[in-house]
N, C-alpha and C positions, 0 to 999 in steps of 0.2 A: 665735430670738433676734436681738436687734439685736445689730450690729455693737459698738455701747459694752460691752453686756453682755457680748459674746464676748472681748473685749480684760481684760477684768475678772477672767476667770477662772483660776484659782491652777492651777498645772502638774497638779495632783492631781484638782481638778474636771475638767482639761479630759481627761483623762485616762480620766475613767471617763466622759464623755460621747462622746468618740471611739468607747470599747468599745462601747456600747450601741447607737452611731449614732443618738444624738442631732444633731452635729453631726460636721462633715467638715473633716481638715486642712486640705482645700481653703479653706473659709468661713471657717477660724478665720484662716487665715494670708492672705488679703483683706483682714481686718477688720482684723489689725495693721500691713500695710502702709499700706491709707489714715488709720490713728491716727498713723502715722510722718509720710506725707506734707504732714498737716495741723499737725506739731509744730515746725515746724524753729526756731522760735523758742527752743525746748530745746538747739539745737546735738548732740542726743543722738547721733544716727544719722549718722556722715561718711562712708560708703561704702555708698550700699542696694542691697542685690542683690535685686529685685524676681522676676527671669528665674530663679535661682538657688532662687528658697524656693518660686516657684509648684511649678516641677520637684521638688523636694523633697518636698513636701506631697502632688502628685499620687503619687508612688512610695510615701510614708507610707501615705494612705489604700486601697490597694493590697496592702500589707502588713498591715494593721490588719485587711482584708476578708478575708485569705488565714487570718489566726489568726495571724500570726508578728509581735508587735509588743510589742518593750520598754516599758518604763513610757514611756521619754522619746519616744518616737515617735507623731508629728505636730504636736509641740510645739515653736511658733514661739519664735526666742532671738533673742535679740544678741549678736556676740561682740566682745569690747575687740579695741580693734587692733593691742594687743602679740599677738594670736597671727596667728600665719602662716597663712591659708589661700589653698590651692592657685588662681589666677589672678585673687586679687581681690588689690586694693591693700593692704598690713600696713605702713603707715608707723611705727609706734608715734609717731604724731602728731609724729613731725619732719621740716622741711625736708631732712635731710641723705637718707633716705629716699625721696623722691618718685620716682616713679613706681615704685618695687620691687612686683613681684606675682610672689609666689615660685611655684615649680613642684612644690612639696608642701604637706601639712596639716602642722601641727601635733598630735603625738598627741592632745590634748584637744580640741579640734575636732574630730580625724578620729574621735575617740571618741564624739562625739555625734553627729557624721553616720552611722556604723554604727549608733549606736542609734535613726534615726533622726530626730532632733532635725530642725527646718526654721531654718536661716541666711537671718535677715532683711537684714542687714547687718553691715558695721565700725561698732565706738561707739566715742566721743570718749573722749581720756583727759588727764592732762599728760603734755609730752615726756617719750618714753622712762622711763615711769611715775614721774617725777619731780615731786614738786609735791601738796599736799595739798588745793588748789581749784580743780584744772582749769583753771586760769590762763596754765600753759605749752604749752599746745595751738597747734600749727602753724595747725588748722582754727579756733581762736576758740574761747572760753568752751561748756561747756557748761552750764547754767544749770539751779537745783533747781525743781522742777514747784509748791514750796509756797512762799507768801508770807507774809510777819510781817502780821498784823493788817491795818489794812486798808492797808498800804502796797504800793507797786509795783516797789519796789527790788529790781535781782534778786536774787537768793541763791545761794552756791555748792552745788553738790550734793557738794561734798568731794573729795579725790583719793588716789590719781590716776585712780581706777576713776570717775571722776563719770559719764561718759556711759553707763555701764552702772545707776549707782543712778538716776540718771535718767530713762531709758528706761522701769526696771521699775515706777518710784514712778510715774509718768503713764499705766501700763496701755500702753503702745508694743508690748511683749514682755512674755510671762510670766513669763521670766529672763533672766538673761545672764552670761558669765563674766564673772572679773575677775582681778587679781592683785593680790598683797598681799605687799609687802615690809618695810613698817614698818606698814604699818594700813590701805594702801590698798582693801580689800574692807569691813575695816569701819566706819571713818569712816565711811564715804561712805553706806554703810546706815544709819548711825543719824543722819545728816544729811536724810536722806530716808524715814525711818520703814519700813526695809525692812530685810531680814537677810540678812545677810553670813557667810557660813562660809570661814574659813583652816584648812586643814587641816593634820595636822601635815607637816612638812619632808619631801618624798620620797614622801607620798600620791600627788601627781597630779606626772606627769610635765612638765620645761621645756623638753621637744625641741621648736624650733617656734617657743617663746614666745619673740621679743625680749627679751638678757637685762639685766637692770638690775644688782642682786647677787647673782650665783648662788650664794649660802651662806644668801639669805635669803629669795629670791622663790617664791613659790607660789601656784596659781592655785586658785579655789575657785569657787562658785555665787553670784550675790545674788540671791534671790529674794523672795515676797512672802509668804509663812511658812516656821515649820519645817520643817514635813513636806515643801514643796517643795526645802528645801535637802538632806533626805535623798533623796529623790528623785534631782534631779539631782546632786547629792555623788558617788553611788553608781557613777554614768555616766561621771563624769568622771575618776574615781581607780581605781589599779591600777597592777602594775608593769609597768617599761617598759625594755627592755635597751639603747634606744638614747641613755638617761638615765643616768649611770653614779651618780649619789645616787638614786634611784627604787628605792623598796624591796619586795621583794619579798615582801608582806604580804597577807594575804588580804582582800577589801575584803566584809562584812559587809554583809546586807540593812538598814540603818538607820532604812527606813521603817518593818521590822517590831517594833523593837525602840523606838517610842515610846509607853510605854504611860502617860506623864506622873507616875508613880509615885516619886517621889523617897525615901518614907518609908526613914528608914535613912542617906540618904546626909550627909556632911558638905561643908558648904560655906565656903570659907573666905573671912574678909574682912581681905586686909592693909592694915594700918597704912600705911603708907608712901605709898598711892594717896589721901589725904586730904592734898592739898596745898593749899599757903598762897595762897588766893587763887578758890579752888574756887567757884564760884556757887552760889546757897541752893539755886536748882530741881536742879543736879545731885545736891549732897547729900540733897537730899530723897529723887528718885529712886532713889538708891544705898540708902537707908534702908527705905523702900517695896516696893525688889524686894529685898532681906535678908528681910522680914517675909512678902512673897509666900512665898519658900521655906520659911521657917520656918512657915508655915501649912498648906504643902502636905505637912509632918511630915519635912524634912530639916533635921538639927546644920547650928546656925552656931557656927564656932567663928574666932577672932578667930586671926591668923596675923602673920610675919613675914617680909617679902622685904626683907634689910637691902641689897642693890646694886640696889636699884631707882632711886636718885636718880642714880645710873652709869650708866643705861641710854641715855638720849638722847645723851649724848657719844660713847660707845662707839658706838652707832650711826650716828653723824654722821660716824664716822672709820673705819667697816670699808665701808660702804653707798659712800660718795663713793671709797674706794679699789677697791673691787672694778669698781664703774663705767668707773673710771678705764681701767683694764686692759682690760673688756669693750667698752669704746668706741673703743678705739685702732683695730677693723677697720674704722671708716667713714671711710676715708681717700680715696676719690671714685675710684680705680681700678678696684674691681669691681661694687660693682651702687652704685645711690641718685643723688644730686646730686653734679655737680662740677664748681666754678667756674668761670667764665671767665678764662681767663691772657691774663697780656701777651706781648707778643713780649719774648721772653728768661729768659720762666719757666723752671724747673726742676721737678724733682719735689718738693721740698723747701717752692716756693713754693705747688705745687697742695696738698699736704697740707693746708697754711695756711690757704691763701685759700677752700679747701672748708669745712673744721672749721670756721674762723670763720663764715661764712656762713650751714652748714646749723643748727646747733647753734644754741639759744636762750639765752639770759642762765644759765635756772636749772641746764641743762646744761653750762655752760661752769663754772660756781661749781661744782658738785661734782664737775668731771672735775678743775678746777684746785687743788680740795681733797685730792682723790684721789692725785692724781701726787704732790702735795707731800709726804703723811702717808706714802707708801712709798719718797720720795726718800733717798739714801743714806745722808744725815744726822739723819733725823726716825723714820726704820719702827721702831727698838725704842722712841724715846720716843712715838712715837703707835700706830702700825698694832700694834703686836705689846702695848703696853700695853692697847689697847681687846681685843685678842682674850684675854686674861687676865683682864678685867674681865667678858666674855662668859661664858669658861667661870664664875667666879663666880657671874654672875644665873642660869645654868642649874641650878648645886649649888641656890640657892636652892629654887628652882621642885621639883628632886628631893627635896629635906630634907621639904618640905611634903607631899608628895605620900606618902613614905616615913612619914610621922606619921600618916597617915590620912583626908587632904583627899581629895575626890571630884572636887572642881570649886573652882572662885575667881569670886568674883562682881568686878564691878571697874565704873567707870564707861564707858563707849564712848569718850567725846570731854570735852574740857575746857569744851565750850558745845555753842549749837544752832546750826545753819549762820548763816557770816556775811557780808555784802554780799560781791558782787565788785566787783572795782575798788579796794578800798582800800589806800591807801597804806603798803605794809610796808616801809618802809627797811632792818629789822634784820630778814634772813631768818630769824632764831632765832625770833622771834617769830611766821612763818610755822609752823617746825618745832615747837614747842609743841603743835602739833594732836598729831601722836604721842605724847604723853607717857603716855596709857595704852595701848599697842597694842604696840610699838617692844621691847617683854620679850617678847612672846610670838613674835617672828623671831627674836630673838637667842638664845632656846633649843629653835626649833625645837616648839614645840609647837601644838596646835589651839584656837582660839577663834572666838568666836562673838558677832555684835554681834544683840540683838535688842528689836525698838522697845518702848517700854514705859509714854511716856507723853506730855505734852507740855509745853512751857513755857508761860509766860504770856503769852508774842503769838502762841500756836497752832502754835509748830515745834514736829515731833518731836523725842525726847530717848531715847537708845537705852543699853541696859548689857551690858555685855561678860561672856560668862562663857570661862574659860581651864580647859582639861582636859587631864588626861594625856596622854600620847603613844600615838598608832593607837587611841585611846579615842573616835574621833568619835562613836560611836554613843550612849555614855554622854551623852558632851556634849551632843548630839541631843538626846536626852532629858531630862534637864537644864532646857537651853532651851525644849522642848517645853511644859514644865511652868511656866516662867516665861511663858512666851506666852500661856499660857492665862489662867493669873492675872492678870495686866494686861489682856488683853481689847481689846488694841490694834487698832482696826477701824479708823481716820480715813484719809480719802483726802485729797489736796490739791484745792482747789477749781478747776476747771480755769477758766485764763485765756489758754494759750496758742491 
């Protein structure tokens, strides 16, 4: 099998080939490392770890030969730079964590390591996961492997998990980890034609993942297919006593639940997601996805989620508030970057200069917003009000699920991937990329983006399914039925 054919394998196909001895993890890993070295133009991998990768691949081959191999054993993956990885730079794409090499492994990356997965390196992202286009990274932009029509203009892979999305779509790795605070797995997945699963809040441990907004952050898999998301998701999930928000819930065999049978399932179509100015192509894709699930035997029912219009403003109060608290620890004292001080500077000047130089503009913006809404005179007017709105949004979902809805179908993004470098003088315009995804984080629900079609310029478009809490298996099965019906198999033409 050629190197190109090897990197195009799905997790499921690679697992089977490894078990049958048709290929070794060492060969698979070498093919991915070659592909990564040839794809610097994508800016996806920011810390390459070929020595670690080859050591783990050899260990995986021995484990497979011994017959002691979990599903992820020998599978080459990329790890988002937000996950702490022992002895490997873990910067959250920020200057302020320059030189930080943790002496511990995050729970999620540790579980993948224990399952025999091969870490190829660390992946680009928006700084501290704050962004929707992967343009706030200290490493520079990650670039979408897709191109629009005959244009050579570089497109965003989405954010914040832009490096993860780009790497999986370009076949640099078989899968990658992502994190999702307001859509940062699902939006990049939709922009790059891959699958992105955001599990129920508490399904994946947050221990060892650099925090953005602690009540919203959730890790998840970014893969080529729904089946792969089921396989990798199971390896990433599970209870962790080191994370107080980790749920002690059994993790079923999601792959075994992929029957594709959705007969009798009730799919809700929320009227509030029909936004003014929504492109015709998104509206058409949504209608086609609805028809696909109906043809597969599901019942389609119109629903209402009345507080949806308040989700984006509530999110952009809560998330920056939590970020301002979480990012207070980066002060130049204990780890990471410290600014050069002038004669006579004291500790206050050290804090001020370090944070001014270490944080990028978007992070500073959100820290300032968060500090403002938590300040004594505005706490009740903004933060407490946003928390009450969040409770109402969660109740909207509880109501429709209690009324018999099994899953909710919506668009994943308000557009296809857009060009990098666009002048967005109003940051709210960028925040609107999260309009379909933030409700899921506010309510703590599982959500998945599935590639379902192409726009007129040849760019992928995705649909989102939202499920009941802790029922990722049912959600993945519905997504599998949608994936089978849509038949999306397109890949970007190689230009890098």
